[in-house]
CHARMM internal coordinates of N, CA and C (Angstrom, degrees):
IC EDIT
DIST 1 N 1 CA 1.4369
DIST 1 CA 1 C 1.5786
ANGL 1 N 1 CA 1 C 103.61
DIST 1 C 2 N 1.4332
ANGL 1 CA 1 C 2 N 116.81
DIHE 1 N 1 CA 1 C 2 N 142.53
DIST 2 N 2 CA 1.3633
ANGL 1 C 2 N 2 CA 124.83
DIHE 1 CA 1 C 2 N 2 CA -177.68
DIST 2 CA 2 C 1.4161
ANGL 2 N 2 CA 2 C 109.49
DIHE 1 C 2 N 2 CA 2 C -85.35
DIST 2 C 3 N 1.4666
ANGL 2 CA 2 C 3 N 115.29
DIHE 2 N 2 CA 2 C 3 N 142.99
DIST 3 N 3 CA 1.4117
ANGL 2 C 3 N 3 CA 117.14
DIHE 2 CA 2 C 3 N 3 CA 177.52
DIST 3 CA 3 C 1.5083
ANGL 3 N 3 CA 3 C 110.05
DIHE 2 C 3 N 3 CA 3 C -77.38
DIST 3 C 4 N 1.3221
ANGL 3 CA 3 C 4 N 115.79
DIHE 3 N 3 CA 3 C 4 N 169.10
DIST 4 N 4 CA 1.4514
ANGL 3 C 4 N 4 CA 118.55
DIHE 3 CA 3 C 4 N 4 CA 177.20
DIST 4 CA 4 C 1.5318
ANGL 4 N 4 CA 4 C 116.46
DIHE 3 C 4 N 4 CA 4 C -60.70
DIST 4 C 5 N 1.3096
ANGL 4 CA 4 C 5 N 111.86
DIHE 4 N 4 CA 4 C 5 N -35.01
DIST 5 N 5 CA 1.5506
ANGL 4 C 5 N 5 CA 119.68
DIHE 4 CA 4 C 5 N 5 CA 179.28
DIST 5 CA 5 C 1.5570
ANGL 5 N 5 CA 5 C 108.40
DIHE 4 C 5 N 5 CA 5 C -71.38
DIST 5 C 6 N 1.3517
ANGL 5 CA 5 C 6 N 116.85
DIHE 5 N 5 CA 5 C 6 N -42.62
DIST 6 N 6 CA 1.4996
ANGL 5 C 6 N 6 CA 116.25
DIHE 5 CA 5 C 6 N 6 CA 173.23
DIST 6 CA 6 C 1.4786
ANGL 6 N 6 CA 6 C 117.09
DIHE 5 C 6 N 6 CA 6 C -54.62
DIST 6 C 7 N 1.3927
ANGL 6 CA 6 C 7 N 112.34
DIHE 6 N 6 CA 6 C 7 N -41.65
DIST 7 N 7 CA 1.4208
ANGL 6 C 7 N 7 CA 118.64
DIHE 6 CA 6 C 7 N 7 CA -172.28
DIST 7 CA 7 C 1.5653
ANGL 7 N 7 CA 7 C 104.27
DIHE 6 C 7 N 7 CA 7 C -73.63
DIST 7 C 8 N 1.3781
ANGL 7 CA 7 C 8 N 123.27
DIHE 7 N 7 CA 7 C 8 N -40.42
DIST 8 N 8 CA 1.3870
ANGL 7 C 8 N 8 CA 121.01
DIHE 7 CA 7 C 8 N 8 CA 170.56
DIST 8 CA 8 C 1.6014
ANGL 8 N 8 CA 8 C 121.08
DIHE 7 C 8 N 8 CA 8 C -51.14
DIST 8 C 9 N 1.3721
ANGL 8 CA 8 C 9 N 104.74
DIHE 8 N 8 CA 8 C 9 N -47.01
DIST 9 N 9 CA 1.4337
ANGL 8 C 9 N 9 CA 115.07
DIHE 8 CA 8 C 9 N 9 CA -179.31
DIST 9 CA 9 C 1.5374
ANGL 9 N 9 CA 9 C 111.22
DIHE 8 C 9 N 9 CA 9 C -61.62
DIST 9 C 10 N 1.3212
ANGL 9 CA 9 C 10 N 115.90
DIHE 9 N 9 CA 9 C 10 N -46.29
DIST 10 N 10 CA 1.4689
ANGL 9 C 10 N 10 CA 122.66
DIHE 9 CA 9 C 10 N 10 CA 177.87
DIST 10 CA 10 C 1.4734
ANGL 10 N 10 CA 10 C 110.78
DIHE 9 C 10 N 10 CA 10 C -57.36
DIST 10 C 11 N 1.3664
ANGL 10 CA 10 C 11 N 114.04
DIHE 10 N 10 CA 10 C 11 N -46.74
DIST 11 N 11 CA 1.5372
ANGL 10 C 11 N 11 CA 117.33
DIHE 10 CA 10 C 11 N 11 CA -173.19
DIST 11 CA 11 C 1.6289
ANGL 11 N 11 CA 11 C 110.39
DIHE 10 C 11 N 11 CA 11 C -65.72
DIST 11 C 12 N 1.3995
ANGL 11 CA 11 C 12 N 115.27
DIHE 11 N 11 CA 11 C 12 N -39.75
DIST 12 N 12 CA 1.4553
ANGL 11 C 12 N 12 CA 124.30
DIHE 11 CA 11 C 12 N 12 CA 177.67
DIST 12 CA 12 C 1.5208
ANGL 12 N 12 CA 12 C 109.08
DIHE 11 C 12 N 12 CA 12 C -66.25
DIST 12 C 13 N 1.2648
ANGL 12 CA 12 C 13 N 114.22
DIHE 12 N 12 CA 12 C 13 N -48.34
DIST 13 N 13 CA 1.6363
ANGL 12 C 13 N 13 CA 116.14
DIHE 12 CA 12 C 13 N 13 CA 172.56
DIST 13 CA 13 C 1.5198
ANGL 13 N 13 CA 13 C 113.09
DIHE 12 C 13 N 13 CA 13 C -51.30
DIST 13 C 14 N 1.4230
ANGL 13 CA 13 C 14 N 114.51
DIHE 13 N 13 CA 13 C 14 N -50.73
DIST 14 N 14 CA 1.4348
ANGL 13 C 14 N 14 CA 119.32
DIHE 13 CA 13 C 14 N 14 CA 179.96
DIST 14 CA 14 C 1.5468
ANGL 14 N 14 CA 14 C 109.07
DIHE 13 C 14 N 14 CA 14 C -61.30
DIST 14 C 15 N 1.2701
ANGL 14 CA 14 C 15 N 123.35
DIHE 14 N 14 CA 14 C 15 N -30.99
DIST 15 N 15 CA 1.4385
ANGL 14 C 15 N 15 CA 121.89
DIHE 14 CA 14 C 15 N 15 CA 179.17
DIST 15 CA 15 C 1.4580
ANGL 15 N 15 CA 15 C 111.26
DIHE 14 C 15 N 15 CA 15 C -83.08
DIST 15 C 16 N 1.3150
ANGL 15 CA 15 C 16 N 120.61
DIHE 15 N 15 CA 15 C 16 N 2.71
DIST 16 N 16 CA 1.4981
ANGL 15 C 16 N 16 CA 121.07
DIHE 15 CA 15 C 16 N 16 CA 172.16
DIST 16 CA 16 C 1.5050
ANGL 16 N 16 CA 16 C 116.15
DIHE 15 C 16 N 16 CA 16 C 96.85
DIST 16 C 17 N 1.3031
ANGL 16 CA 16 C 17 N 116.13
DIHE 16 N 16 CA 16 C 17 N 13.27
DIST 17 N 17 CA 1.4651
ANGL 16 C 17 N 17 CA 117.73
DIHE 16 CA 16 C 17 N 17 CA 178.42
DIST 17 CA 17 C 1.6170
ANGL 17 N 17 CA 17 C 109.05
DIHE 16 C 17 N 17 CA 17 C -78.98
DIST 17 C 18 N 1.1975
ANGL 17 CA 17 C 18 N 115.77
DIHE 17 N 17 CA 17 C 18 N 145.75
DIST 18 N 18 CA 1.4800
ANGL 17 C 18 N 18 CA 120.93
DIHE 17 CA 17 C 18 N 18 CA 175.91
DIST 18 CA 18 C 1.6042
ANGL 18 N 18 CA 18 C 108.53
DIHE 17 C 18 N 18 CA 18 C -83.53
DIST 18 C 19 N 1.3359
ANGL 18 CA 18 C 19 N 115.72
DIHE 18 N 18 CA 18 C 19 N 165.08
DIST 19 N 19 CA 1.4689
ANGL 18 C 19 N 19 CA 119.98
DIHE 18 CA 18 C 19 N 19 CA 176.96
DIST 19 CA 19 C 1.4129
ANGL 19 N 19 CA 19 C 112.15
DIHE 18 C 19 N 19 CA 19 C -53.79
DIST 19 C 20 N 1.3397
ANGL 19 CA 19 C 20 N 119.65
DIHE 19 N 19 CA 19 C 20 N -43.78
DIST 20 N 20 CA 1.3164
ANGL 19 C 20 N 20 CA 123.80
DIHE 19 CA 19 C 20 N 20 CA -174.14
DIST 20 CA 20 C 1.6200
ANGL 20 N 20 CA 20 C 110.57
DIHE 19 C 20 N 20 CA 20 C -68.69
DIST 20 C 21 N 1.3130
ANGL 20 CA 20 C 21 N 111.24
DIHE 20 N 20 CA 20 C 21 N -40.23
DIST 21 N 21 CA 1.4768
ANGL 20 C 21 N 21 CA 115.26
DIHE 20 CA 20 C 21 N 21 CA 178.86
DIST 21 CA 21 C 1.6901
ANGL 21 N 21 CA 21 C 109.88
DIHE 20 C 21 N 21 CA 21 C -65.96
DIST 21 C 22 N 1.3017
ANGL 21 CA 21 C 22 N 113.67
DIHE 21 N 21 CA 21 C 22 N -40.12
DIST 22 N 22 CA 1.4403
ANGL 21 C 22 N 22 CA 114.81
DIHE 21 CA 21 C 22 N 22 CA 173.70
DIST 22 CA 22 C 1.3475
ANGL 22 N 22 CA 22 C 117.85
DIHE 21 C 22 N 22 CA 22 C -61.84
DIST 22 C 23 N 1.3778
ANGL 22 CA 22 C 23 N 117.38
DIHE 22 N 22 CA 22 C 23 N -43.52
DIST 23 N 23 CA 1.3925
ANGL 22 C 23 N 23 CA 124.32
DIHE 22 CA 22 C 23 N 23 CA 175.62
DIST 23 CA 23 C 1.6288
ANGL 23 N 23 CA 23 C 111.35
DIHE 22 C 23 N 23 CA 23 C -53.01
DIST 23 C 24 N 1.3120
ANGL 23 CA 23 C 24 N 108.21
DIHE 23 N 23 CA 23 C 24 N -51.17
DIST 24 N 24 CA 1.4486
ANGL 23 C 24 N 24 CA 113.34
DIHE 23 CA 23 C 24 N 24 CA 178.54
DIST 24 CA 24 C 1.5807
ANGL 24 N 24 CA 24 C 117.95
DIHE 23 C 24 N 24 CA 24 C -56.47
DIST 24 C 25 N 1.3726
ANGL 24 CA 24 C 25 N 108.37
DIHE 24 N 24 CA 24 C 25 N -49.33
DIST 25 N 25 CA 1.4481
ANGL 24 C 25 N 25 CA 121.52
DIHE 24 CA 24 C 25 N 25 CA 175.08
DIST 25 CA 25 C 1.5241
ANGL 25 N 25 CA 25 C 114.49
DIHE 24 C 25 N 25 CA 25 C -54.48
DIST 25 C 26 N 1.3621
ANGL 25 CA 25 C 26 N 118.32
DIHE 25 N 25 CA 25 C 26 N -47.23
DIST 26 N 26 CA 1.4194
ANGL 25 C 26 N 26 CA 121.74
DIHE 25 CA 25 C 26 N 26 CA -175.57
DIST 26 CA 26 C 1.4855
ANGL 26 N 26 CA 26 C 110.00
DIHE 25 C 26 N 26 CA 26 C -94.27
DIST 26 C 27 N 1.4107
ANGL 26 CA 26 C 27 N 119.39
DIHE 26 N 26 CA 26 C 27 N -0.10
DIST 27 N 27 CA 1.5066
ANGL 26 C 27 N 27 CA 119.07
DIHE 26 CA 26 C 27 N 27 CA -177.27
DIST 27 CA 27 C 1.4974
ANGL 27 N 27 CA 27 C 114.74
DIHE 26 C 27 N 27 CA 27 C 58.73
DIST 27 C 28 N 1.3065
ANGL 27 CA 27 C 28 N 114.34
DIHE 27 N 27 CA 27 C 28 N 40.72
DIST 28 N 28 CA 1.5259
ANGL 27 C 28 N 28 CA 119.41
DIHE 27 CA 27 C 28 N 28 CA 170.79
DIST 28 CA 28 C 1.4173
ANGL 28 N 28 CA 28 C 110.55
DIHE 27 C 28 N 28 CA 28 C -129.62
DIST 28 C 29 N 1.3154
ANGL 28 CA 28 C 29 N 118.50
DIHE 28 N 28 CA 28 C 29 N 172.21
DIST 29 N 29 CA 1.4534
ANGL 28 C 29 N 29 CA 125.57
DIHE 28 CA 28 C 29 N 29 CA -176.74
DIST 29 CA 29 C 1.5200
ANGL 29 N 29 CA 29 C 110.39
DIHE 28 C 29 N 29 CA 29 C -74.62
DIST 29 C 30 N 1.3034
ANGL 29 CA 29 C 30 N 116.61
DIHE 29 N 29 CA 29 C 30 N 159.31
DIST 30 N 30 CA 1.5201
ANGL 29 C 30 N 30 CA 119.56
DIHE 29 CA 29 C 30 N 30 CA 173.66
DIST 30 CA 30 C 1.5302
ANGL 30 N 30 CA 30 C 111.27
DIHE 29 C 30 N 30 CA 30 C -65.37
DIST 30 C 31 N 1.3029
ANGL 30 CA 30 C 31 N 120.46
DIHE 30 N 30 CA 30 C 31 N -35.48
DIST 31 N 31 CA 1.5389
ANGL 30 C 31 N 31 CA 122.08
DIHE 30 CA 30 C 31 N 31 CA 178.55
DIST 31 CA 31 C 1.5924
ANGL 31 N 31 CA 31 C 106.39
DIHE 30 C 31 N 31 CA 31 C -66.56
DIST 31 C 32 N 1.2992
ANGL 31 CA 31 C 32 N 116.79
DIHE 31 N 31 CA 31 C 32 N -31.93
DIST 32 N 32 CA 1.4529
ANGL 31 C 32 N 32 CA 117.28
DIHE 31 CA 31 C 32 N 32 CA 177.42
DIST 32 CA 32 C 1.4902
ANGL 32 N 32 CA 32 C 113.90
DIHE 31 C 32 N 32 CA 32 C -71.13
DIST 32 C 33 N 1.2699
ANGL 32 CA 32 C 33 N 116.69
DIHE 32 N 32 CA 32 C 33 N -33.74
DIST 33 N 33 CA 1.4836
ANGL 32 C 33 N 33 CA 125.12
DIHE 32 CA 32 C 33 N 33 CA 175.75
DIST 33 CA 33 C 1.4563
ANGL 33 N 33 CA 33 C 107.59
DIHE 32 C 33 N 33 CA 33 C -62.37
DIST 33 C 34 N 1.3288
ANGL 33 CA 33 C 34 N 115.87
DIHE 33 N 33 CA 33 C 34 N -49.79
DIST 34 N 34 CA 1.4436
ANGL 33 C 34 N 34 CA 121.84
DIHE 33 CA 33 C 34 N 34 CA -178.66
DIST 34 CA 34 C 1.6296
ANGL 34 N 34 CA 34 C 112.41
DIHE 33 C 34 N 34 CA 34 C -61.47
DIST 34 C 35 N 1.3231
ANGL 34 CA 34 C 35 N 114.76
DIHE 34 N 34 CA 34 C 35 N -40.42
DIST 35 N 35 CA 1.4832
ANGL 34 C 35 N 35 CA 121.87
DIHE 34 CA 34 C 35 N 35 CA 176.69
DIST 35 CA 35 C 1.5136
ANGL 35 N 35 CA 35 C 108.77
DIHE 34 C 35 N 35 CA 35 C -60.98
DIST 35 C 36 N 1.3566
ANGL 35 CA 35 C 36 N 116.53
DIHE 35 N 35 CA 35 C 36 N -55.93
DIST 36 N 36 CA 1.4156
ANGL 35 C 36 N 36 CA 121.84
DIHE 35 CA 35 C 36 N 36 CA -179.22
DIST 36 CA 36 C 1.5075
ANGL 36 N 36 CA 36 C 114.88
DIHE 35 C 36 N 36 CA 36 C -51.17
DIST 36 C 37 N 1.3910
ANGL 36 CA 36 C 37 N 115.26
DIHE 36 N 36 CA 36 C 37 N -43.78
DIST 37 N 37 CA 1.4254
ANGL 36 C 37 N 37 CA 126.97
DIHE 36 CA 36 C 37 N 37 CA -179.86
DIST 37 CA 37 C 1.5287
ANGL 37 N 37 CA 37 C 111.18
DIHE 36 C 37 N 37 CA 37 C -64.65
DIST 37 C 38 N 1.3481
ANGL 37 CA 37 C 38 N 111.48
DIHE 37 N 37 CA 37 C 38 N -49.71
DIST 38 N 38 CA 1.5371
ANGL 37 C 38 N 38 CA 114.88
DIHE 37 CA 37 C 38 N 38 CA -175.34
DIST 38 CA 38 C 1.4503
ANGL 38 N 38 CA 38 C 108.69
DIHE 37 C 38 N 38 CA 38 C -71.84
DIST 38 C 39 N 1.3153
ANGL 38 CA 38 C 39 N 123.79
DIHE 38 N 38 CA 38 C 39 N -38.92
DIST 39 N 39 CA 1.4502
ANGL 38 C 39 N 39 CA 126.08
DIHE 38 CA 38 C 39 N 39 CA 171.81
DIST 39 CA 39 C 1.4774
ANGL 39 N 39 CA 39 C 113.11
DIHE 38 C 39 N 39 CA 39 C -52.16
DIST 39 C 40 N 1.3634
ANGL 39 CA 39 C 40 N 117.57
DIHE 39 N 39 CA 39 C 40 N -48.43
DIST 40 N 40 CA 1.3768
ANGL 39 C 40 N 40 CA 121.56
DIHE 39 CA 39 C 40 N 40 CA -178.75
DIST 40 CA 40 C 1.5612
ANGL 40 N 40 CA 40 C 111.28
DIHE 39 C 40 N 40 CA 40 C -61.70
DIST 40 C 41 N 1.1992
ANGL 40 CA 40 C 41 N 110.96
DIHE 40 N 40 CA 40 C 41 N -41.85
DIST 41 N 41 CA 1.5416
ANGL 40 C 41 N 41 CA 116.50
DIHE 40 CA 40 C 41 N 41 CA -177.56
DIST 41 CA 41 C 1.6508
ANGL 41 N 41 CA 41 C 109.02
DIHE 40 C 41 N 41 CA 41 C -65.65
DIST 41 C 42 N 1.2592
ANGL 41 CA 41 C 42 N 111.21
DIHE 41 N 41 CA 41 C 42 N -37.43
DIST 42 N 42 CA 1.5621
ANGL 41 C 42 N 42 CA 112.88
DIHE 41 CA 41 C 42 N 42 CA 179.93
DIST 42 CA 42 C 1.5369
ANGL 42 N 42 CA 42 C 110.51
DIHE 41 C 42 N 42 CA 42 C -68.17
DIST 42 C 43 N 1.3335
ANGL 42 CA 42 C 43 N 116.73
DIHE 42 N 42 CA 42 C 43 N -38.82
DIST 43 N 43 CA 1.4454
ANGL 42 C 43 N 43 CA 127.70
DIHE 42 CA 42 C 43 N 43 CA -179.36
DIST 43 CA 43 C 1.4956
ANGL 43 N 43 CA 43 C 107.25
DIHE 42 C 43 N 43 CA 43 C -61.72
DIST 43 C 44 N 1.3540
ANGL 43 CA 43 C 44 N 117.07
DIHE 43 N 43 CA 43 C 44 N -46.91
DIST 44 N 44 CA 1.5037
ANGL 43 C 44 N 44 CA 123.61
DIHE 43 CA 43 C 44 N 44 CA -175.65
DIST 44 CA 44 C 1.4863
ANGL 44 N 44 CA 44 C 107.34
DIHE 43 C 44 N 44 CA 44 C -66.90
DIST 44 C 45 N 1.3036
ANGL 44 CA 44 C 45 N 116.81
DIHE 44 N 44 CA 44 C 45 N -45.37
DIST 45 N 45 CA 1.5460
ANGL 44 C 45 N 45 CA 121.83
DIHE 44 CA 44 C 45 N 45 CA -178.80
DIST 45 CA 45 C 1.5609
ANGL 45 N 45 CA 45 C 106.55
DIHE 44 C 45 N 45 CA 45 C -62.79
DIST 45 C 46 N 1.3372
ANGL 45 CA 45 C 46 N 118.93
DIHE 45 N 45 CA 45 C 46 N -47.59
DIST 46 N 46 CA 1.4370
ANGL 45 C 46 N 46 CA 120.41
DIHE 45 CA 45 C 46 N 46 CA 177.00
DIST 46 CA 46 C 1.4942
ANGL 46 N 46 CA 46 C 111.78
DIHE 45 C 46 N 46 CA 46 C -54.41
DIST 46 C 47 N 1.3374
ANGL 46 CA 46 C 47 N 120.77
DIHE 46 N 46 CA 46 C 47 N -44.80
DIST 47 N 47 CA 1.3687
ANGL 46 C 47 N 47 CA 123.70
DIHE 46 CA 46 C 47 N 47 CA -179.45
DIST 47 CA 47 C 1.4717
ANGL 47 N 47 CA 47 C 116.56
DIHE 46 C 47 N 47 CA 47 C -63.52
DIST 47 C 48 N 1.3839
ANGL 47 CA 47 C 48 N 112.40
DIHE 47 N 47 CA 47 C 48 N -44.58
DIST 48 N 48 CA 1.4937
ANGL 47 C 48 N 48 CA 117.39
DIHE 47 CA 47 C 48 N 48 CA 168.71
DIST 48 CA 48 C 1.4324
ANGL 48 N 48 CA 48 C 117.86
DIHE 47 C 48 N 48 CA 48 C -55.78
DIST 48 C 49 N 1.4332
ANGL 48 CA 48 C 49 N 119.20
DIHE 48 N 48 CA 48 C 49 N -40.24
DIST 49 N 49 CA 1.3537
ANGL 48 C 49 N 49 CA 121.49
DIHE 48 CA 48 C 49 N 49 CA -174.91
DIST 49 CA 49 C 1.7104
ANGL 49 N 49 CA 49 C 106.56
DIHE 48 C 49 N 49 CA 49 C -70.99
DIST 49 C 50 N 1.3277
ANGL 49 CA 49 C 50 N 108.59
DIHE 49 N 49 CA 49 C 50 N -38.45
DIST 50 N 50 CA 1.5122
ANGL 49 C 50 N 50 CA 115.21
DIHE 49 CA 49 C 50 N 50 CA 179.66
DIST 50 CA 50 C 1.5650
ANGL 50 N 50 CA 50 C 110.08
DIHE 49 C 50 N 50 CA 50 C -58.14
DIST 50 C 51 N 1.2941
ANGL 50 CA 50 C 51 N 117.19
DIHE 50 N 50 CA 50 C 51 N -49.80
DIST 51 N 51 CA 1.3400
ANGL 50 C 51 N 51 CA 126.00
DIHE 50 CA 50 C 51 N 51 CA -179.68
DIST 51 CA 51 C 1.4657
ANGL 51 N 51 CA 51 C 114.47
DIHE 50 C 51 N 51 CA 51 C -58.66
DIST 51 C 52 N 1.3809
ANGL 51 CA 51 C 52 N 116.47
DIHE 51 N 51 CA 51 C 52 N -41.76
DIST 52 N 52 CA 1.4651
ANGL 51 C 52 N 52 CA 124.81
DIHE 51 CA 51 C 52 N 52 CA -177.98
DIST 52 CA 52 C 1.5455
ANGL 52 N 52 CA 52 C 104.21
DIHE 51 C 52 N 52 CA 52 C -68.44
DIST 52 C 53 N 1.3158
ANGL 52 CA 52 C 53 N 120.93
DIHE 52 N 52 CA 52 C 53 N -45.40
DIST 53 N 53 CA 1.4541
ANGL 52 C 53 N 53 CA 125.18
DIHE 52 CA 52 C 53 N 53 CA -173.64
DIST 53 CA 53 C 1.6297
ANGL 53 N 53 CA 53 C 103.80
DIHE 52 C 53 N 53 CA 53 C -66.77
DIST 53 C 54 N 1.3493
ANGL 53 CA 53 C 54 N 118.58
DIHE 53 N 53 CA 53 C 54 N -46.84
DIST 54 N 54 CA 1.4200
ANGL 53 C 54 N 54 CA 120.12
DIHE 53 CA 53 C 54 N 54 CA 179.38
DIST 54 CA 54 C 1.6327
ANGL 54 N 54 CA 54 C 109.82
DIHE 53 C 54 N 54 CA 54 C -57.05
DIST 54 C 55 N 1.2290
ANGL 54 CA 54 C 55 N 118.40
DIHE 54 N 54 CA 54 C 55 N -38.96
DIST 55 N 55 CA 1.4978
ANGL 54 C 55 N 55 CA 123.45
DIHE 54 CA 54 C 55 N 55 CA 180.00
DIST 55 CA 55 C 1.4610
ANGL 55 N 55 CA 55 C 107.05
DIHE 54 C 55 N 55 CA 55 C -66.08
DIST 55 C 56 N 1.3663
ANGL 55 CA 55 C 56 N 118.51
DIHE 55 N 55 CA 55 C 56 N -46.64
DIST 56 N 56 CA 1.5459
ANGL 55 C 56 N 56 CA 122.30
DIHE 55 CA 55 C 56 N 56 CA -175.67
DIST 56 CA 56 C 1.5674
ANGL 56 N 56 CA 56 C 105.65
DIHE 55 C 56 N 56 CA 56 C -64.02
DIST 56 C 57 N 1.2505
ANGL 56 CA 56 C 57 N 120.32
DIHE 56 N 56 CA 56 C 57 N -39.31
DIST 57 N 57 CA 1.4028
ANGL 56 C 57 N 57 CA 122.39
DIHE 56 CA 56 C 57 N 57 CA -169.22
DIST 57 CA 57 C 1.5438
ANGL 57 N 57 CA 57 C 110.37
DIHE 56 C 57 N 57 CA 57 C -92.49
DIST 57 C 58 N 1.3821
ANGL 57 CA 57 C 58 N 117.65
DIHE 57 N 57 CA 57 C 58 N -3.63
DIST 58 N 58 CA 1.3725
ANGL 57 C 58 N 58 CA 134.62
DIHE 57 CA 57 C 58 N 58 CA -179.90
DIST 58 CA 58 C 1.5600
ANGL 58 N 58 CA 58 C 107.67
DIHE 57 C 58 N 58 CA 58 C 49.53
DIST 58 C 59 N 1.3438
ANGL 58 CA 58 C 59 N 105.44
DIHE 58 N 58 CA 58 C 59 N 59.45
DIST 59 N 59 CA 1.5486
ANGL 58 C 59 N 59 CA 116.79
DIHE 58 CA 58 C 59 N 59 CA 178.98
DIST 59 CA 59 C 1.5818
ANGL 59 N 59 CA 59 C 106.43
DIHE 58 C 59 N 59 CA 59 C -104.69
DIST 59 C 60 N 1.3279
ANGL 59 CA 59 C 60 N 114.22
DIHE 59 N 59 CA 59 C 60 N 128.90
DIST 60 N 60 CA 1.4616
ANGL 59 C 60 N 60 CA 119.51
DIHE 59 CA 59 C 60 N 60 CA 175.46
DIST 60 CA 60 C 1.5039
ANGL 60 N 60 CA 60 C 108.49
DIHE 59 C 60 N 60 CA 60 C -97.64
DIST 60 C 61 N 1.3875
ANGL 60 CA 60 C 61 N 110.53
DIHE 60 N 60 CA 60 C 61 N 147.23
DIST 61 N 61 CA 1.5301
ANGL 60 C 61 N 61 CA 113.61
DIHE 60 CA 60 C 61 N 61 CA -179.86
DIST 61 CA 61 C 1.3904
ANGL 61 N 61 CA 61 C 113.01
DIHE 60 C 61 N 61 CA 61 C -20.69
END
COOR INIT
IC SEED 1 N 1 CA 1 C
IC BUILD
């Protein structure tokens, strides 16, 4: 599950904001923006792989 901050960063990135702009807007450091973004991407990738595996193995919730 994504954190509120990860969701904020992803949305701002999608809207075309740079890391510096996001950092200023959210009042956090640029490395923090990068960490939130990368963590969100890993979580999304893991979720996608889990869903794919469940489908392949025909596992229901």
